[in-house]
TORROMAR-190112 format. One record per atom (N, C-alpha, C): y, x, z; residue in one letter. Coordinates in steps of 0.02 Angstrom, whole numbers, plus 50000, padded with zeros to 5 digits. Each point is the difference from the previous one (the first is absolute). Layout:
# TORROMAR-190112
YXZa/...
//
This chain:
# TORROMAR-190112
499375003049996m/500634995349994m/500675006850013m/500015004250032q/500645005549996q/500055002349935q/499445001849973y/500025003749926y/500384995449964y/499864994050002t/500214994849959t/500794998449996t/500114998950073q/500715000950026q/500545005649981q/499695006449995r/500195007049974r/499944998849933r/499634999349966y/500024998049928y/500574997749971y/499914993950008d/500674992450001d/500595004350016d/499965002150039a/500705003550031a/500325004149958a/499505003449977g/500035005649949g/500354998849920g/499634992849984i/500124998549929i/500794995150017i/500034996050060t/500674997650005t/500555005149998t/499925006150016n/500465005750013n/500035003649915n/499704998849974l/500025002649942l/500374996549947l/499744991150015l/500424996449972l/500614998650012l/500245001050069q/500775000750003q/500265006449974q/499695005549995q/500215004949954q/500154998849943q/500004995449953l/500004998449946l/500684996349981l/500304998750055d/500674998150005d/500435005450002d/499765005950040d/500455004950023d/500525003649957d/500685000250000l/500595002149959l/499795006149969l/499505003850015d/499975009350001d/499244997349951d/500115001849921s/499554999249948s/499635004750019s/499875006550032g/499495002450019g/499524996350047g/500284997750054k/499664995950048k/499484994749950k/500474996649949r/499684994149979r/499365002649943r/499955006749975r/499635003249975r/499435001550027r/500005003250064q/499425002650040q/499684992150007q/500474994750021a/499644994550035a/499624996549938a/500165000449935r/499774997749940r/499355003450001r/499985006649991e/499415004049994e/499444999650046e/500275000150058q/499364997150070q/499734994349992q/500484994949962l/499814992849993l/499284999449944l/500225004849945l/499644999749947l/499255002550011l/500185004950058a/499385004350016a/499434995150046a/500424994050021l/499724994850041l/499524996049952l/500224998049945g/499814997949936g/500144992450030g/499244996949987r/499964992049982r/500004996950096r/499995004450056h/500144997950057h/500574998850010h/500635000449946v/500504996750038v/500304995649944v/499804997949959t/500054995549956t/500344993150019t/499604997850052s/500324994350036s/500635001950014s/500225005150060w/500564999450011w/500645001749956w/499755003749950l/500425001749938l/500174993049957l/499604995449998v/500044993249974v/500544996150035v/500075000450072v/500354998150048v/500675002449981v/500215006049979l/500645003850001l/500324998149940l/499644996649932l/500154998149952l/500404992550003l/499844996250033a/500424994450041a/500625001050034a/500075006950019s/500755002150050s/500434999349977s/500594999850042r/500904997549991r/500045006949966r/499805005650035r/500265006449966r/499775002349957r/500525001849946c/499805001749928c/499645006050003c/500215005050045r/499665007349999r/499224997650028r/499934997450046l/499314999350015l/499654994949918l/500304997049986r/499594994649940r/499695007249948r/500485003849980r/500095005149944r/499445006050032r/500005000950054e/499555006650035e/499314995149995e/499934994350025a/499364996749995a/499824999049945a/500224997649928a/499724998749939a/499955008749980a/500355004950009r/499765005449975r/499355004050044r/499924997950059v/499375000850017v/499384997549975v/500094992750000l/499594994149985l/499825004149915l/500545002949956t/499715002049936t/499455006449998t/500185002650058g/499425007950003g/499454997350033g/499794996150033i/499504995950043i/499534998049944i/500294995349940s/499624995949968s/499594995950030s/500194993750053d/499414995650032d/499994995949956d/499544996949976p/499984991949959p/500314996550050p/499924999050086r/500324996350030r/500694999250021r/500295004749980s/500684999449988s/500534996449942s/499464997249965v/500054997749928v/500614993150004v/499844995350046p/500384993850001p/500765002850033p/500035003150041a/500645003350026a/500405003149939a/499715005949974l/500135002249946l/500344994649938l/499554996650000v/500294995049939v/500654995550031v/500064999150051t/500534998350030t/500605003649991t/499875006150013a/500625004450015a/500275001649928a/499674997749945l/500224999949922l/500664995750010l/500044996950036t/500764995050005t/500395002450056t/499875005550032d/500465002350040d/500695000750005d/500464999650014e/500795001749963e/500235007149991e/499605004250031d/499995008049997d/499645002549930d/500365001549973a/499675003349923a/499465005650017a/500195003350061v/499575006650014v/499194997050031v/500194993050052v/499364998950011v/499564996049913v/500334995449985r/499604997849935r/499855005149951r/500185006850000m/499805004649954m/499295004050034m/500145000650069w/499295002150039w/499514995049997w/500184994049993a/499504993749994a/499625000449931a/500385001849951v/499885002349931v/499445003549985v/500205006150035e/499595006049988e/499284998750064e/500174996250054a/499224998250017a/499654996349955a/500204994649980l/499584995349974l/499795002849947l/500265003449969a/499885004549933a/499215005150020a/500215004250046r/499375003550024r/499374996850024r/500154993250029l/499474996850015l/499684997449939l/500394997449954g/499574997149940g/499814993750010g/499224999649969r/499794995050007r/500114992850070r/499695004550065p/499954996750055p/500874994150008p/500565004549966a/500564995849998a/500174995549942a/499675000149952l/500074996049940l/500084991750000l/499544996650038i/499994995250004i/500604997050032i/500155001650082a/500674998550033a/500555000849957a/499995006749942l/500625000949987l/500134995649937l/499554998249980l/500004994149936l/500134991450024l/499725000850063v/500254991950024v/500785000750015v/500015007550023l/500984998550004l/500284999249937l/499865004349964l/500224998549928l/500174993749971l/499424997550010i/500034991649992i/500314995450024i/500045000950067e/500424997250048e/500925001950000e/500165004249962h/500595002849992h/500025001549921h/499884996149948v/499945002849937v/500504998449963v/500614996750034d/500724997749968d/500395005150034d/499755005850034d/500535005950027d/499755005949963d/500605002049975p/499845004549946p/499825007150039p/500554999550056e/499685006450062e/499235001649992e/499784995250046m/499545000750025m/499354999449924m/500124998549943r/499645002349932r/500105006150008r/500625004649998d/499945007049999d/499735002450041d/500144997650066r/499575004350055r/499084999249988r/499914995449974v/499294999449971v/499775004049955v/500465000149948h/499915004649943h/499915007150002h/500425002050059e/500055006150031e/499285002750049e/499794994450027v/499415001850026v/499385002149961v/500034993949927l/499575001549965l/499835009349959l/500794998349987k/500255006649952k/499585005950046k/500225000850069e/499855006450039e/499284999650020e/499574993849983c/499234999050028c/499745005449955c/499475007150034h/499765003749967h/499094998149985h/499914993050019d/499274999249986d/499774994949943d/499705005649958r/500004999049937r/499624991849998r/499514998250036r/499834992749990r/500604994950019r/500364999850038v/500454997150029v/500454999549936v/500145005549962q/500485000449941q/499744996349946q/499345001049991m/499754996649946m/499874990650010m/500015000050069q/499994991350017q/500784998149993q/500435001650017v/500694999250003v/500315000549946v/499735003049932a/500435001549956a/500284995249957a/499674993149992p/500354994849975p/500724998150039p/499965000550071l/500484998950049l/500645005349990l/499585003849995y/500605007349995y/500324998349937y/499814998949955r/500325000349914r/500544993950026r/499714993250026e/500704993150004e/500455003650036e/499885002350067l/500445003250034l/500555006049959l/499635003549967s/500345005549960s/500394996749954s/499944993749961r/500304998649957r/500574994150025r/500044998150062a/500384995650032a/499904993149964a/499474998349993g/499754992549995g/500204996550037g/500214994849992g/499944995250041g/499584997650049g/500284997050055a/499724999050080a/499204996749987a/499894995949963c/499504995449973c/499495004549976c/500245004449947d/499485003649972d/499795006650050d/500425001950039v/499675004350060v/499594997650051v/500144993650034a/499514997350020a/499284998149986a/500094998449938e/499244998749973e/499775006950012e/500255005049954a/499565005850001a/499875002250062a/500274999950067a/499925000850057a/499544997350022a/499874993049997e/499434995250004e/499455002049948e/500075002349949r/499385003449985r/499625004550016r/500385005550032v/499915005650018v/499554998750060v/500304995650047i/499734997450064i/499204997749989i/500114995849941k/499234997449989k/499455003749979k/500395008349965t/499495003649988t/499725004050068t/500414999650061l/499885004150047l/499644995950040l/499964992849988v/499574998450072v/499334995849973v/
//
């Protein structure tokens, strides 16, 4: 029990350092959290909902390095964050995750198909994805997003991709 409390306290301390004004301390905290890997995903997901922009940025950045599929719902939500840096890290994290992120991402696209910024963000995730299988599956959707087709065409293409995945 005492070990668990010390472990949790250590993680809490690292998470607090992510909001430090000293970039060196933030970097060290990121590196240590990355070394802990998937064990800290749930803590970082909570930080993605923080009011503090720096915490959201750093959480998204660490989650990018961890690549834990459990973070997908929070990262998809982060695509709508008011801060461009948070959105950028969410795009990178989702692109690295590839297939595990795809359905949630496409559902978000369909829900916000009339939002040109959201279409651009999804387009960016698909462009950054390096998983060949995913690239092949989303090619028709990617083409629709690239040609700035109508919202209806994009939604239909996203629905077709989802059908191939389930």
